[in-house]
C-alpha positions in Angstrom: -73.7 -76.8 -2.7 -75.4 -77.5 -6.1 -73.8 -78.7 -9.3 -74.6 -80.3 -12.7 -73.4 -83.8 -13.6 -70.8 -83.8 -16.3 -69.9 -87.5 -16.3 -71.0 -90.6 -14.4 -69.5 -94.1 -14.8 -72.0 -96.7 -13.6 -69.3 -99.4 -13.3 -67.1 -97.4 -11.0 -69.9 -95.3 -9.5 -67.7 -92.2 -9.9 -67.8 -89.1 -12.1 -67.5 -85.4 -12.1 -69.7 -82.3 -11.8 -69.6 -78.7 -12.8 -70.2 -76.1 -10.1 -72.3 -73.1 -11.1 -69.0 -71.1 -11.7 -67.8 -73.7 -14.2 -65.3 -75.5 -12.0 -65.2 -79.2 -12.6 -64.9 -81.4 -9.5 -64.6 -85.2 -9.4 -66.4 -87.5 -7.0 -65.6 -91.1 -6.1 -67.7 -94.2 -5.4 -67.6 -93.5 -1.7 -69.3 -90.1 -2.2 -71.9 -91.6 -4.5 -72.6 -94.6 -2.2 -73.2 -92.2 0.7 -76.3 -90.9 -0.9 -79.5 -92.7 -1.9 -79.0 -92.7 -5.7 -78.6 -95.6 -8.1 -77.7 -93.7 -11.2 -76.9 -90.2 -12.5 -77.1 -88.8 -16.0 -75.1 -85.9 -17.6 -77.0 -82.6 -17.2 -78.7 -83.7 -14.0 -78.7 -81.2 -11.1 -77.3 -82.6 -7.8 -76.5 -81.4 -4.3 -73.1 -82.0 -2.9 -71.5 -82.1 0.5 -67.8 -81.3 0.6 -65.2 -81.8 3.3 -61.5 -81.3 3.2 -61.7 -80.2 -0.5 -63.4 -83.4 -1.7 -67.0 -84.4 -2.4 -68.3 -86.7 0.4 -72.0 -86.9 -0.5 -74.0 -86.7 -3.8 -77.8 -86.6 -4.1 -80.5 -85.0 -6.2 -81.0 -81.3 -5.6 -84.5 -82.0 -4.4 -83.5 -84.5 -1.7 -82.4 -83.3 1.8 -78.8 -83.2 2.7 -77.5 -85.1 5.7 
């Protein structure tokens, strides 16, 4: 699933994204740390893995998903 970064807090490594339909979904440090990224910026396109209604993995849309 792809989304666009709305917010990212570097200190907590958490933030939120907008899905293409406009739905905002939060992600936590665990989801961010699961991927290879060090930072995100608002407006950046990302790929997500979701399980049980929550984001479990965040990476750039050009990187492969696990």
